[in-house]
N, C-alpha and C positions, 0 to 999 in steps of 0.2 A: 351263459352269460353275464351272468346276475352275480356281480363280487360281493356285495355287501349283503350280510346275513339279515338287515332288517329289511332291505327292500325285497329282499327274496322271500323270505317271510309273508309281506303286503301282498306279493304276487301269487302267491302260494294261497293266501286267502281269497282272491279272487277267482282262480284257478277251480278252487275247491269246492268253490260256492254257487260260482254264477251271479255273485252279489255284484253291484254297481259300486266302483273304487269308494264314492264317498259313504257307501255304507260300511264297508271295509274299516276304513279310516275311524267312524265311528263307533265300532265295537266295544265295549266296556263291560264292567263285570255285572252292571244290573241289567244287559240285554242277554247276558249269557247265561244259558240252564243247561249244566254241564250233564245232569241227571238224564235228562227228555234227549239230549244232545240236539240242541236248539240254538240259535241266535233269534231272540224276538225285539224285533222295532217296533215300540208304540208309535213313535212318529217316523213318517218315513214319506216318501216320494208320492205317494197315491193314495195314504190316507183318507184325504177328503174325496176321493172317489168311492176308494170301499168301505172305509168307516171300519176296518179291519184291521190288526197288526200286521205284518211282514215278517211273516215267518219263515227263519232259514234251517233248512235241515243236512245236517252235517253229516257225511261222510267221516266215518273212521280216521284218516289222514285229519280231517277238517279238527275233527274233536280232540284229536292228540295235538294240534298245533295251537288251538285252543286252548288247551290246559297248560300246555307250556308258556306261553304268553300272558296266561294269568299268572303262572308261579313267579316271573319274574316283574313283574306289574308294581311298580312301588304305591299308586295309588288311584285312585277311582277312574282315573281318566281311561282315554282309550289305549287298549291293550296292544295295537299294530302301533310300533313308535320307531322314528327314524333312528340312525346310528349314536346321536346325540339322546337319546332318552326322549325326544320332545314327538308328536303328533303328526303324523302325515299331514300335509297342506293338499290341498288342490294342486299349487304351481310346485311343488316340489316334488308330486307325481309327476308332473308334466315335462317338469324338467329332468327328471331321472330318465323318463322313455324317449325324451328327444335327445338325451347324450345315449343312451343303447343306440337309437337308428344312427347317430354319427357313427359309432363305432363299429356299427354291422349293418352296411348298406341293405342288404339281404332284408332286414327289417322293416325298410320303407312302408310308412302306412302304420304301423303297429304302434297302437295306443292304449290307455289302461282301458278303454270299454271295449278292445279288440279280445278282451279274455271274457267277456261276458258273450261274445257272440260264438266264442270257439266252445264253450262251456254249453249252450244250445243247440251247436251243430252235433258237438261229440254224440249229445246226449242221444239227439234224433238218430244220428248213424247207429249209436247202438241198441237202438231197438225200444227207446223209452217213449210210449206214447207221449203227441204234441201236445195233448190238456195237460199231461203230466209236467212236463218241461215248462208249459206257461205256469202254472202252480210255482214250480221252485225258483223260478225268475221273478216271481211275486205278483203275475200280473192276471188276470178274470178271468181272460181268454185267450185264445190262440190268433187273434189278429196281429197283436202285436209283434208276436213269436216270428210269426213268418213275412212278416213285412220288412223287419229291422234285424232278425237274429241268425234265423237259420241260413246258413250257406252249403246245403247240401249239393246244390249244383257245383260246387268247387272240389266236391270229393266224387271223382271221375269213378275210381274203383266202385264206391258205392252204389252210385248212379246203375253202372252197368251189370252191377250184382241185381238191383232191383229191377231193372229193364229183364233181366233174365228169368227173374221169378215170376214176373207180370205175364210173360209169354211161356212160361215152363208147361203150361196144362195143356197148352194147344198139341193135339197129336194129328198125324196124317197130314200136315200143311194145307190143311182148309185156308181158305182165306175169305170164308164166309162167316160175318160176326155171329156170336152165341146170341143168344135171347129171343125174346119172343118176333119171328118175322112176319111178314102180310102172306 
């Protein structure tokens, strides 16, 4: 649905990393470590709480996108740029998503942060441990992940599979709970 390559790249950046939209918009040459396959944000939303940099681990596709954008980036500014070569602003991103929703009513409610939530939910559905997903999102524990991002309950097939796995050891149709009985 996204026609413009610049906006498609921006959305890919969010999809592949689980980053906040503002983080993707701020990626520049200083933040990128191609050898290690990382984006390292010294200044970020939770730096006062954590006292640590926000490290974004790049999958091969995100690393490839980063390399491509670095090659065409003319200066030291952000590597994700709009079709006019300007850095993405919060308002420009908001308007792009609003226009997408107008054009595609089935996308009702989809905003830039939806990609962060989808990243978390998809990772959990794929079996990535919740502590690891929280770390990938830049959280210090799993509380925020479970409170705001994980939407596994919307993945009906996944939840049905989980219910089957949770009960697969039961044999013989016993309704008696296992464990220590009085």
